[in-house]
Backbone as a chain_set.jsonl record, in Angstrom:
{"seq": "XXXXXXXXXXXXXXXXXXXXXXXXXXXXXXXXXXXXXXXXXXXXXXXXXXXXXXXXXXXXXXXXX", "coords": {"N": [[-118.311, -22.549, 43.022], [-121.095, -21.373, 41.301], [-124.478, -20.724, 42.178], [-127.719, -20.891, 41.164], [-130.988, -20.25, 41.202], [-134.403, -21.093, 40.532], [-137.344, -19.771, 41.15], [-140.673, -19.209, 42.377], [-142.863, -16.262, 42.368], [-144.648, -14.635, 45.123], [-147.359, -14.923, 44.477], [-147.333, -16.918, 42.456], [-147.353, -16.022, 39.828], [-145.401, -15.301, 38.456], [-141.891, -16.098, 37.613], [-138.688, -16.142, 39.046], [-135.208, -15.748, 38.401], [-132.502, -16.392, 40.377], [-129.342, -15.579, 41.819], [-127.25, -17.164, 44.072], [-129.314, -17.049, 45.996], [-129.85, -14.31, 46.386], [-131.048, -11.053, 45.705], [-133.588, -11.134, 43.129], [-132.532, -11.743, 39.765], [-133.76, -11.73, 37.246], [-136.97, -11.572, 36.006], [-139.737, -13.763, 34.798], [-142.623, -14.55, 33.05], [-143.263, -17.162, 32.357], [-142.491, -20.243, 33.799], [-140.949, -22.088, 32.193], [-139.492, -20.455, 30.656], [-137.852, -19.038, 32.62], [-136.464, -21.248, 33.566], [-134.87, -21.887, 31.297], [-133.571, -19.537, 30.92], [-131.898, -19.549, 33.166], [-130.308, -21.846, 32.925], [-129.076, -21.155, 30.714], [-127.405, -19.067, 31.745], [-125.981, -20.316, 33.639], [-124.428, -22.105, 32.187], [-122.754, -20.516, 31.034], [-121.22, -19.649, 32.946], [-119.709, -21.655, 34.231], [-118.046, -23.515, 36.817], [-121.362, -24.361, 37.755], [-124.707, -24.49, 39.446], [-128.057, -25.246, 39.097], [-131.074, -24.899, 40.739], [-134.334, -25.885, 40.696], [-137.323, -24.826, 42.044], [-140.679, -25.677, 43.133], [-144.136, -24.377, 43.28], [-144.488, -24.382, 46.188], [-142.005, -24.017, 47.094], [-140.387, -26.182, 47.155], [-137.618, -28.335, 46.299], [-137.433, -29.369, 42.981], [-135.833, -30.135, 40.878], [-132.416, -30.449, 40.105], [-129.578, -29.125, 38.586], [-126.32, -29.53, 37.318], [-123.689, -27.681, 35.865]], "CA": [[-119.548, -22.991, 42.097], [-122.187, -20.504, 41.327], [-125.684, -21.388, 42.631], [-128.735, -20.217, 40.636], [-132.444, -20.958, 41.601], [-135.556, -20.676, 39.795], [-138.483, -19.678, 42.162], [-141.937, -18.443, 41.86], [-143.161, -15.121, 43.217], [-145.645, -15.002, 46.187], [-148.637, -15.416, 43.797], [-147.02, -17.95, 41.456], [-147.823, -15.253, 38.677], [-144.069, -14.848, 37.624], [-140.868, -16.74, 38.146], [-137.47, -15.426, 39.195], [-133.871, -16.375, 38.422], [-131.642, -15.657, 41.4], [-128.08, -16.003, 42.046], [-126.935, -17.297, 45.387], [-130.529, -16.653, 46.771], [-129.863, -12.911, 46.574], [-132.273, -10.457, 45.128], [-133.83, -11.74, 41.852], [-131.874, -11.047, 38.666], [-134.662, -11.498, 36.1], [-138.468, -12.127, 36.256], [-140.307, -14.144, 33.732], [-143.972, -14.901, 33.062], [-143.414, -18.632, 32.279], [-141.542, -21.086, 34.407], [-139.996, -22.794, 31.324], [-138.709, -19.277, 30.325], [-137.037, -18.855, 33.63], [-135.521, -22.335, 33.613], [-134.157, -21.791, 30.191], [-132.588, -18.405, 31.068], [-131.046, -19.997, 34.371], [-129.562, -22.846, 32.399], [-127.962, -20.486, 29.639], [-126.433, -18.229, 32.542], [-125.237, -21.37, 34.393], [-123.439, -22.853, 31.185], [-121.696, -19.509, 30.609], [-120.477, -19.359, 34.105], [-119.212, -22.934, 34.917], [-119.037, -24.617, 37.199], [-122.674, -23.804, 38.195], [-125.749, -25.427, 39.676], [-129.4, -24.565, 39.009], [-132.009, -25.449, 41.455], [-135.563, -25.415, 40.291], [-138.336, -24.957, 43.045], [-141.999, -25.6, 42.886], [-144.753, -23.121, 43.973], [-144.339, -24.538, 47.537], [-140.567, -23.753, 47.259], [-139.662, -27.429, 47.46], [-136.754, -28.63, 45.342], [-137.987, -30.224, 42.066], [-134.803, -30.557, 40.215], [-131.183, -29.773, 40.241], [-128.681, -29.589, 37.348], [-125.101, -29.049, 37.428], [-123.067, -27.465, 34.502]], "C": [[-120.496, -22.055, 42.306], [-123.527, -21.284, 41.399], [-126.815, -20.426, 42.131], [-130.087, -20.93, 41.002], [-133.41, -20.396, 40.709], [-136.735, -20.806, 40.693], [-139.615, -18.847, 41.679], [-142.158, -17.332, 42.819], [-144.238, -15.617, 44.287], [-146.897, -15.557, 45.524], [-148.574, -16.345, 42.726], [-147.432, -17.257, 40.029], [-146.589, -14.924, 37.784], [-142.997, -15.811, 38.367], [-139.456, -16.117, 38.064], [-136.286, -16.348, 39.05], [-133.054, -15.687, 39.484], [-130.273, -16.356, 41.417], [-127.637, -16.169, 43.526], [-128.204, -16.821, 46.325], [-130.489, -15.254, 47.247], [-130.928, -12.311, 45.907], [-132.458, -10.981, 43.667], [-132.992, -10.981, 40.79], [-132.754, -10.704, 37.608], [-136.069, -12.051, 36.505], [-139.048, -12.409, 34.871], [-141.688, -14.671, 33.986], [-144.126, -16.35, 33.088], [-142.23, -19.241, 33.026], [-140.538, -21.662, 33.504], [-138.963, -21.591, 30.916], [-137.514, -19.045, 31.257], [-136.115, -19.977, 33.744], [-134.572, -22.242, 32.315], [-132.977, -20.654, 30.274], [-131.549, -18.908, 32.202], [-130.01, -20.97, 33.74], [-128.501, -22.05, 31.488], [-127.02, -19.712, 30.627], [-125.406, -19.237, 33.292], [-124.072, -22.125, 33.288], [-122.478, -21.76, 30.863], [-120.844, -19.127, 31.847], [-120.238, -20.697, 34.948], [-118.198, -22.817, 35.754], [-120.261, -23.873, 38.156], [-123.72, -24.963, 38.467], [-127.029, -24.659, 39.568], [-130.359, -25.483, 39.85], [-133.428, -24.95, 41.074], [-136.585, -25.795, 41.323], [-139.717, -24.931, 42.377], [-142.785, -24.41, 43.565], [-144.737, -23.367, 45.535], [-142.916, -24.344, 48.094], [-139.858, -25.125, 47.666], [-138.773, -27.618, 46.086], [-137.38, -29.706, 44.335], [-136.944, -31.018, 41.155], [-133.504, -29.832, 40.362], [-130.259, -30.143, 39.15], [-127.356, -29.002, 37.643], [-124.5, -28.942, 36.04], [-121.661, -27.22, 34.735]], "O": [[-120.813, -21.829, 43.474], [-123.688, -22.337, 40.782], [-126.888, -19.288, 42.593], [-130.15, -22.158, 41.064], [-133.237, -19.3, 40.176], [-137.115, -21.938, 40.989], [-139.554, -17.992, 40.795], [-141.712, -17.4, 43.964], [-144.639, -16.78, 44.328], [-147.436, -16.568, 45.975], [-149.586, -16.616, 42.079], [-147.831, -18.002, 39.134], [-146.662, -14.414, 36.666], [-143.184, -16.234, 39.508], [-139.11, -15.594, 37.004], [-136.295, -17.505, 39.47], [-132.94, -14.462, 39.461], [-130.117, -17.53, 41.079], [-127.702, -15.14, 44.198], [-127.964, -16.223, 47.374], [-130.987, -14.945, 48.329], [-131.804, -13.068, 45.49], [-131.437, -11.25, 43.034], [-132.775, -9.773, 40.892], [-132.667, -9.614, 37.041], [-136.168, -12.962, 37.328], [-138.956, -11.613, 33.936], [-141.928, -15.21, 35.066], [-145.032, -16.834, 33.767], [-141.096, -18.783, 32.883], [-139.373, -21.767, 33.885], [-137.749, -21.792, 30.869], [-136.372, -18.882, 30.827], [-134.947, -19.706, 34.023], [-133.409, -22.605, 32.488], [-131.824, -20.768, 29.856], [-130.363, -18.614, 32.054], [-128.837, -20.838, 34.09], [-127.291, -22.272, 31.529], [-125.825, -19.711, 30.331], [-124.221, -18.968, 33.489], [-123.009, -22.609, 33.675], [-121.38, -22.089, 30.415], [-119.877, -18.372, 31.749], [-120.529, -20.791, 36.14], [-117.351, -21.971, 35.469], [-120.081, -23.039, 39.043], [-123.689, -26.072, 37.932], [-127.062, -23.484, 39.935], [-130.402, -26.697, 39.647], [-133.696, -23.749, 41.122], [-136.769, -26.994, 41.53], [-139.945, -24.336, 41.324], [-142.217, -23.591, 44.287], [-145.024, -22.36, 46.184], [-142.641, -24.469, 49.287], [-138.879, -25.144, 48.413], [-139.125, -27.158, 45.0], [-137.793, -30.784, 44.763], [-137.083, -32.179, 40.768], [-133.509, -28.656, 40.726], [-130.135, -31.315, 38.796], [-127.336, -27.93, 38.248], [-124.669, -29.798, 35.172], [-120.906, -27.009, 33.787]]}, "num_chains": 1, "name": "protein.A"}
């Protein structure tokens, strides 16, 4: 299963989509854009899991595709 995460940068001015907690694959200005892209990638690479983190790096939501 592929594991993707949506995490904020240090200043919470941008959001990253990461695969397996490696280096960020993409950066987005809006959290919603990052979530949308992570879900799209996860759907294309099933089985996958998307973990969405808040500005404190706490898990807010997890989705499985």
